[in-house]
N, CA, C and O of each residue as an XYZ file, in Angstrom:
276
protein
N      15.346     17.178     24.018
C      14.323     17.100     23.000
C      14.465     15.821     22.197
O      15.560     15.282     22.037
N      13.327     15.348     21.693
C      13.327     14.144     20.875
C      13.847     14.417     19.468
O      13.809     15.545     18.977
N      14.320     13.385     18.854
C      14.839     13.497     17.493
C      13.689     13.394     16.490
O      12.810     12.547     16.645
N      13.687     14.226     15.492
C      12.660     14.143     14.452
C      12.989     12.986     13.533
O      14.143     12.784     13.157
N      11.966     12.229     13.176
C      12.146     11.062     12.316
C      11.585     11.370     10.931
O      10.461     11.853     10.792
N      12.388     11.082      9.918
C      11.952     11.305      8.534
C      10.875     10.289      8.175
O      11.052      9.088      8.378
N       9.750     10.779      7.636
C       8.642      9.907      7.256
C       8.508      9.884      5.736
O       8.656     10.907      5.067
N       8.226      8.705      5.210
C       7.938      8.520      3.789
C       6.521      7.967      3.699
O       6.022      7.384      4.661
N       5.880      8.142      2.570
C       4.514      7.669      2.393
C       4.489      6.483      1.446
O       5.045      6.537      0.349
N       3.836      5.406      1.882
C       3.670      4.215      1.067
C       2.238      4.167      0.552
O       1.303      4.581      1.238
N       2.082      3.661     -0.654
C       0.766      3.532     -1.265
C       0.360      2.067     -1.226
O       1.106      1.194     -1.669
N      -0.823      1.807     -0.694
C      -1.334      0.445     -0.579
C      -2.549      0.300     -1.489
O      -3.421      1.169     -1.523
N      -2.595     -0.803     -2.224
C      -3.626     -1.036     -3.222
C      -4.511     -2.197     -2.809
O      -4.018     -3.281     -2.499
N      -5.839     -1.969     -2.805
C      -6.799     -3.040     -2.528
C      -6.944     -3.882     -3.790
O      -7.274     -3.338     -4.844
N      -6.710     -5.189     -3.717
C      -6.769     -6.022     -4.919
C      -8.200     -6.264     -5.415
O      -8.385     -6.691     -6.554
N      -9.200     -6.003     -4.595
C     -10.588     -6.269     -4.994
C     -11.189     -5.071     -5.723
O     -11.682     -5.220     -6.842
N     -11.157     -3.891     -5.113
C     -11.803     -2.719     -5.709
C     -10.819     -1.736     -6.340
O     -11.237     -0.839     -7.072
N      -9.530     -1.886     -6.074
C      -8.531     -1.013     -6.671
C      -8.293      0.290     -5.930
O      -7.583      1.160     -6.435
N      -8.866      0.446     -4.753
C      -8.678      1.652     -3.957
C      -7.232      1.768     -3.506
O      -6.622      0.779     -3.101
N      -6.685      2.972     -3.577
C      -5.324      3.218     -3.117
C      -5.385      4.019     -1.828
O      -6.045      5.056     -1.768
N      -4.705      3.545     -0.801
C      -4.602      4.262      0.469
C      -3.144      4.627      0.702
O      -2.239      3.892      0.308
N      -2.930      5.745      1.333
C      -1.582      6.209      1.631
C      -1.376      6.158      3.135
O      -2.206      6.639      3.907
N      -0.244      5.559      3.547
C       0.077      5.499      4.966
C       1.504      5.989      5.177
O       2.369      5.752      4.334
N       1.761      6.673      6.296
C       3.131      7.107      6.576
C       3.945      5.964      7.188
O       3.432      5.168      7.974
N       5.205      5.904      6.816
C       6.143      4.946      7.406
C       7.446      5.676      7.700
O       7.798      6.642      7.021
N       8.152      5.207      8.713
C       9.481      5.738      8.978
C      10.385      5.406      7.799
O      10.280      4.328      7.213
N      11.255      6.313      7.460
C      12.142      6.108      6.313
C      13.055      4.897      6.524
O      13.463      4.255      5.557
N      13.372      4.588      7.765
C      14.257      3.447      8.036
C      13.513      2.118      8.107
O      14.146      1.077      8.284
N      12.180      2.124      7.972
C      11.439      0.863      8.027
C      10.470      0.738      6.851
O       9.336      0.289      7.015
N      10.931      1.140      5.662
C      10.107      0.992      4.464
C      10.002     -0.476      4.088
O      10.902     -1.263      4.384
N       8.926     -0.840      3.449
C       8.696     -2.223      3.031
C       8.999     -2.364      1.538
O       9.026     -1.377      0.803
N       9.223     -3.589      1.107
C       9.508     -3.851     -0.299
C       8.224     -3.778     -1.117
O       7.126     -3.863     -0.565
N       8.359     -3.624     -2.420
C       7.201     -3.635     -3.311
C       6.529     -4.997     -3.229
O       7.208     -6.023     -3.187
N       5.209     -5.014     -3.206
C       4.474     -6.270     -3.135
C       4.228     -6.762     -1.721
O       3.604     -7.807     -1.533
N       4.708     -6.025     -0.716
C       4.464     -6.399      0.682
C       2.961     -6.413      0.950
O       2.246     -5.528      0.482
N       2.475     -7.394      1.689
C       1.050     -7.530      1.996
C       0.759     -6.964      3.385
O       1.437     -7.303      4.355
N      -0.251     -6.103      3.473
C      -0.690     -5.546      4.756
C      -2.198     -5.704      4.844
O      -2.925     -5.243      3.964
N      -2.664     -6.344      5.887
C      -4.097     -6.537      6.088
C      -4.676     -5.285      6.738
O      -4.284     -4.892      7.837
N      -5.625     -4.669      6.025
C      -6.259     -3.444      6.498
C      -7.742     -3.481      6.174
O      -8.192     -4.300      5.373
N      -8.492     -2.593      6.797
C      -9.915     -2.442      6.507
C     -10.068     -1.538      5.287
O      -9.516     -0.439      5.249
N     -10.817     -2.005      4.294
C     -11.108     -1.206      3.099
C     -12.479     -0.568      3.273
O     -13.481     -1.264      3.442
N     -12.516      0.753      3.230
C     -13.771      1.477      3.421
C     -14.727      1.280      2.240
O     -15.942      1.349      2.422
N     -14.209      1.041      1.054
C     -15.053      0.850     -0.121
C     -15.684     -0.544     -0.103
O     -16.887     -0.687     -0.323
N     -14.872     -1.569      0.157
C     -15.376     -2.953      0.201
C     -16.119     -3.257      1.505
O     -16.906     -4.202      1.568
N     -15.870     -2.459      2.540
C     -16.433     -2.659      3.879
C     -16.049     -4.031      4.434
O     -16.880     -4.750      4.989
N     -14.766     -4.374      4.269
C     -14.258     -5.666      4.724
C     -12.741     -5.573      4.900
O     -12.109     -4.669      4.354
N     -12.162     -6.492      5.649
C     -10.710     -6.553      5.759
C     -10.144     -7.176      4.494
O     -10.642     -8.198      4.020
N      -9.113     -6.564      3.954
C      -8.484     -7.030      2.717
C      -6.967     -7.045      2.887
O      -6.418     -6.356      3.747
N      -6.301     -7.841      2.055
C      -4.840     -7.866      2.024
C      -4.367     -6.854      0.992
O      -4.325     -7.152     -0.202
N      -4.011     -5.663      1.448
C      -3.539     -4.607      0.566
C      -2.113     -4.909      0.124
O      -1.337     -5.522      0.859
N      -1.781     -4.473     -1.081
C      -0.458     -4.700     -1.646
C       0.295     -3.379     -1.659
O      -0.221     -2.360     -2.119
N       1.530     -3.409     -1.144
C       2.383     -2.221     -1.168
C       2.714     -1.902     -2.617
O       3.259     -2.739     -3.337
N       2.382     -0.689     -3.041
C       2.530     -0.317     -4.440
C       2.972      1.131     -4.522
O       2.172      2.039     -4.300
N       4.222      1.350     -4.833
C       4.713      2.714     -4.988
C       4.944      3.063     -6.449
O       5.559      4.082     -6.763
N       4.443      2.202     -7.348
C       4.512      2.504     -8.780
C       3.450      3.532     -9.129
O       2.473      3.680     -8.395
N       3.619      4.231    -10.215
C       2.699      5.292    -10.591
C       1.884      4.996    -11.849
O       0.851      5.631    -12.057
N       2.311      4.054    -12.697
C       1.612      3.857    -13.965
C       0.458      2.881    -13.815
O       0.478      2.018    -12.938
N      -0.543      3.017    -14.665
C      -1.724      2.175    -14.612
C      -1.396      0.730    -14.981
O      -1.945     -0.196    -14.386
N      -0.501      0.523    -15.963
C      -0.130     -0.830    -16.376
C       0.498     -1.606    -15.219
O       0.201     -2.784    -15.017
N       1.355     -0.945    -14.472
C       2.002     -1.610    -13.341
C       0.987     -1.875    -12.232
O       1.092     -2.888    -11.540
N       0.018     -0.998    -12.049
C      -1.022     -1.183    -11.055
C      -1.878     -2.402    -11.403
O      -2.193     -3.211    -10.530
N      -2.254     -2.533    -12.678
C      -3.061     -3.684    -13.110
C      -2.290     -4.985    -12.982
O      -2.876     -6.019    -12.660
N      -0.995     -4.952    -13.226
C      -0.171     -6.159    -13.091
C      -0.141     -6.615    -11.643
O      -0.155     -7.819    -11.383
N      -0.101     -5.695    -10.699
C      -0.111     -6.078     -9.283
C      -1.453     -6.667     -8.879
O      -1.498     -7.595     -8.070
N      -2.547     -6.149     -9.425
C      -3.866     -6.679     -9.108
C      -3.984     -8.106     -9.632
O      -4.488     -8.979     -8.926
N      -3.532     -8.355    -10.845
C      -3.591     -9.706    -11.412
C      -2.737    -10.672    -10.617
O      -3.121    -11.825    -10.417
N      -1.576    -10.211    -10.159
C      -0.688    -11.069     -9.370
C      -1.322    -11.445     -8.038
O      -1.075    -12.534     -7.519
N      -2.140    -10.552     -7.479
C      -2.775    -10.818     -6.182
C      -3.909    -11.821     -6.295
O      -4.263    -12.459     -5.304
N      -4.487    -11.975     -7.478
C      -5.632    -12.881     -7.643
C      -5.249    -14.322     -7.713
O      -6.115    -15.185     -7.851
């Protein structure tokens, strides 16, 4: 039988519209805060550079959006 792999969820933030998407990642291959991932944003209807954001407060979320601009 195969080995079960522990999964963690990362939150990605669209710098244009502020949409947050959640994606699963293997626990052994988590990315650092601020990591850029190019994904399709359903709200913007365009490819965007999402920012890895596992912070929970609104102030920290706004700081990441400003840093991306």
